[in-house]
C-alpha positions in Angstrom: -27.9 4.7 -13.5 -27.0 7.8 -12.0 -24.5 7.0 -8.9 -25.6 8.7 -5.8 -21.6 9.6 -5.2 -20.8 10.1 -8.6 -20.1 14.0 -7.8 -17.6 13.0 -5.0 -15.0 10.5 -6.7 -11.9 9.1 -4.5 -9.3 10.1 -6.6 -5.7 8.5 -5.5 -2.2 9.7 -6.9 1.6 9.6 -6.5 4.6 9.9 -8.4 4.2 6.3 -9.8 5.7 3.1 -7.8 4.5 4.9 -4.5 1.4 2.8 -3.5 -1.7 4.8 -4.9 -2.6 0.9 -6.6 -2.4 -0.4 -2.9 -4.4 2.1 -1.4 -7.1 1.9 -4.6 -6.9 -1.8 -3.8 -8.1 -1.7 -0.2 -10.4 1.0 -0.9 -12.7 -0.9 -3.2 -12.8 -3.4 -0.4 -15.0 -0.8 1.5 -18.7 -1.8 0.5 -19.3 1.9 0.0 -16.2 2.3 -2.7 -16.1 0.4 -5.7 -12.3 0.6 -7.8 -13.1 1.9 -11.5 -12.4 -0.7 -14.0 -9.6 0.2 -15.5 -8.1 1.1 -12.1 -6.6 3.9 -13.9 -9.2 5.5 -16.7 -6.4 7.9 -17.5 -8.6 10.3 -19.5 -8.8 12.8 -17.5 -5.5 13.3 -15.4 -3.2 11.6 -18.2 -0.8 14.2 -19.9 -2.5 15.8 -22.2 -5.9 14.6 -20.9 -9.1 16.6 -20.0 -8.0 18.0 -16.9 -5.0 19.8 -19.0 -7.4 20.9 -21.6 -9.5 22.9 -19.5 -6.5 24.0 -17.4 -5.5 25.8 -20.7 -8.8 26.8 -21.7 -9.6 28.3 -18.6 -6.5 30.5 -19.2 -6.5 31.4 -22.7 -10.5 30.8 -23.2 -11.4 30.9 -26.8 -7.7 30.7 -28.0 -6.4 28.7 -30.7 -4.4 26.7 -28.5 -7.4 25.7 -25.9 -9.0 24.1 -29.1 -6.1 22.0 -29.7 -5.8 21.0 -26.6 -9.1 20.0 -26.7 -9.0 18.4 -29.5 -5.9 16.6 -28.6 -7.7 15.3 -25.3 -10.3 13.8 -27.6 -7.6 12.1 -30.0 -6.3 10.6 -26.7 -9.5 9.7 -25.5 -10.2 7.2 -28.5 -7.2 6.2 -29.8 -4.8 5.8 -26.5 -7.3 5.6 -23.3 -10.4 3.6 -25.0 -8.8 0.4 -25.7 -5.4 0.1 -23.9 -5.1 -3.7 -24.2 -8.2 -6.4 -24.9 -9.0 -6.2 -20.8 -8.1 -2.7 -19.7 -9.7 0.2 -20.9 -13.3 2.3 -21.2 -14.1 -0.6 -23.9 -15.0 -2.7 -20.8 -18.1 -0.6 -20.2 -18.7 1.4 -23.0 -19.1 1.5 -27.2 -16.8 3.1 -29.4 -19.6 5.1 -31.4 -21.2 6.4 -27.6 -17.7 7.4 -26.7 -17.0 9.5 -30.4 -20.8 10.7 -29.9 -20.0 12.1 -26.4 -16.5 13.3 -27.6 -18.4 15.7 -30.8 -20.6 17.0 -28.4 -18.0 18.4 -26.0 -16.2 19.8 -29.2 -19.4 21.3 -30.1 -19.9 23.1 -26.8 -16.3 23.3 -25.1 -15.4 26.7 -26.7 -18.3 28.4 -25.2 -18.2 26.9 -21.8 -15.2 24.7 -21.2 -15.8 23.7 -17.7 -19.7 22.4 -18.1 -18.3 20.6 -21.1 -15.7 19.0 -19.4 -17.6 18.0 -16.8 -20.2 16.6 -19.3 -18.0 14.6 -20.7 -16.3 12.9 -17.9 -19.3 12.2 -15.7 -21.0 10.9 -18.4 -18.1 8.2 -18.9 -17.7 7.8 -15.3 -21.4 7.3 -15.2 -21.3 4.6 -17.7 -18.2 3.0 -15.4 -20.4 3.2 -12.4 -23.6 1.7 -13.9 -21.5 -1.3 -15.6 -20.0 -2.1 -11.8 -23.0 -1.4 -10.3 -21.3 1.2 -8.2 -22.1 4.0 -6.0 -18.8 6.5 -5.7 -16.1 5.3 -7.4 -12.3 5.3 -6.7 -9.7 6.1 -9.5 -6.2 5.3 -9.2 -4.5 7.1 -12.1 -0.8 8.3 -10.4 -1.2 11.9 -12.2 -4.6 12.9 -9.9 -1.6 13.7 -7.3 0.2 16.3 -9.3 -3.2 17.3 -11.3 -5.5 17.6 -8.2 -5.9 21.2 -9.1 -6.7 20.7 -12.1 -8.9 18.3 -11.6 -11.1 20.4 -8.4 -12.9 22.4 -11.4 -14.0 19.4 -13.1 -15.1 17.5 -9.6 -15.3 20.2 -7.0 -16.3 17.9 -4.5 -13.9 15.0 -5.2 -11.8 13.6 -2.6 -7.9 13.1 -3.5 -5.2 11.6 -1.6 -1.7 10.9 -2.4 0.3 8.4 -1.4 4.0 8.9 -1.1 7.5 6.7 -1.2 11.0 7.1 -0.2 12.2 8.6 -3.4 15.2 5.9 -3.7 12.6 2.6 -3.5 10.4 4.4 -6.2 13.7 4.7 -8.4 14.5 1.2 -7.7 11.0 0.1 -8.6 10.8 1.7 -11.9 13.6 0.4 -13.3 12.5 -3.2 -12.2 9.5 -2.7 -14.2 8.7 -2.4 -18.4 7.3 1.3 -18.0 9.0 4.2 -17.0 12.6 5.0 -16.7 15.1 2.0 -16.8 17.6 4.0 -15.3 17.8 4.5 -11.5 18.7 8.2 -11.4 16.7 9.1 -14.4 13.9 8.0 -11.8 15.2 10.2 -9.2 15.0 13.4 -11.5 11.2 11.8 -12.3 10.5 11.7 -8.7 11.7 14.9 -7.8 9.6 16.6 -10.5 6.7 15.0 -9.6 7.0 15.8 -6.1 7.7 19.3 -6.2 4.4 19.4 -8.8 1.9 17.7 -6.2 3.3 19.8 -3.4 1.9 22.6 -6.0 -0.9 21.0 -6.8 -2.0 20.7 -3.4 -1.1 23.9 -2.4 -3.7 24.9 -4.9 -7.0 23.2 -4.1 -9.3 24.1 -1.7 -8.3 23.2 2.0 -9.5 20.0 3.2 -9.9 18.3 -0.3 -6.6 16.2 -0.1 -4.7 13.9 2.1 -1.5 12.7 1.9 0.2 9.5 3.6 3.2 7.6 3.6 3.2 4.1 2.1 5.4 3.1 5.0 3.1 4.5 7.6 0.0 2.6 5.8 1.6 -0.9 5.5 4.7 -0.8 8.2 4.9 1.6 11.2 1.4 3.0 11.5 -1.2 0.3 9.8 -4.2 0.9 12.2 -3.7 5.0 12.8 -3.3 5.0 9.0 -6.3 3.3 7.8 -8.4 5.0 10.9 -7.1 8.7 9.3 -8.1 7.4 5.4 -11.5 6.1 6.3 -12.3 9.4 8.6 -11.0 11.6 5.4 -13.1 10.1 3.6 -16.3 10.0 6.0 -16.2 6.4 5.9 -16.6 4.1 8.6 -13.7 1.9 8.9 -15.3 -1.5 7.6 -14.2 -5.2 9.0 -13.9 -6.9 6.0 -11.6 -4.3 4.4 -9.6 -5.1 7.4 -9.2 -8.5 7.1 -8.4 -7.9 3.5 -6.1 -5.0 4.5 -4.8 -7.6 7.0 -3.9 -10.9 5.1 -2.7 -9.2 1.6 -0.9 -5.6 2.5 2.2 -7.2 4.0 5.2 -5.1 5.0 7.3 -7.4 3.1 5.2 -6.5 -0.3 5.9 -3.2 0.5 9.6 -3.5 -0.4 10.9 -1.2 2.0 14.9 0.0 1.3 14.6 -2.4 -1.8 17.3 0.1 -3.4 19.7 -0.9 -1.0 19.4 -4.8 -1.8 18.7 -4.0 -5.8 22.3 -2.3 -6.4 25.9 -2.8 -5.7 27.4 -0.8 -3.3 29.4 2.1 -5.3 25.9 2.5 -6.8 23.6 2.9 -3.6 26.1 5.6 -2.4 25.8 7.4 -5.8 22.1 7.0 -4.8 22.3 8.2 -1.5 23.9 11.4 -2.7 22.0 12.1 -5.6 19.1 11.9 -3.4 20.2 13.7 -0.8 20.5 16.8 -2.5 17.0 16.5 -4.2 15.4 16.3 -0.7 17.6 19.5 0.0 16.0 21.0 -2.8 12.8 20.0 -2.2 12.9 20.8 1.5 13.7 23.6 0.5 10.2 24.4 -1.8 8.3 23.5 1.4 8.3 19.6 0.1 7.0 17.2 2.9 9.7 13.8 2.3 8.6 10.4 3.4 10.6 8.9 6.4 
């Protein structure tokens, strides 16, 4: 199966813990969109993935560094992202031998034509996912889609990118509560600032109109209907009633945990968090980055 919308995936991303998963599940309830399985494919935008390898190849065509980046991307595809857990990974829709064959063809072709070789591998894998799901237009929620939006554009020129932003203090508090990512709230704030800055640069490098940025609190709390309408309009889709019903039933203001950083830490730590965050915001605003309210 080759899906009609295969050239126009929706790539949702953020800083991590910013709401990209919520947006992915919301879009999955639109009849014209399907969330990938796994819902974060990772192999394209993840660290040392194919978007990074292509970026190196375009900067240093034919170099040893470009070759090494391509080989590293293949290694991570086969040994990190193919099967991340028993029910999480590319293995749920394709065989390792098939992926290995496609990757070998990529390595054969990539030095001569990195864009074509990268597109061929990525689209072959994504088409197999679409076929397994009976999908037309896929939605991927790898968080790095935001900060790699520019590197993804040569692979998917017609893709749409949705960047979800959230108060950095709540992002940091959310990371600390998880088993992955920074376990120190101040390290998490540093990471948030770095990812916000990289996302700003990536969005600026994309073609006009390719990226929509929405704030999680607007979608979930303060401007629900308006933000949902903006999201669907951006994707050239009608607002679907069943999607709205799912949204109203499952995405609640309480579930977004606004202001959780104030509840998760003692008063003295909250004062430090607020001070560090204020300095971060000042630096980001000086660089032209819009800060979620």
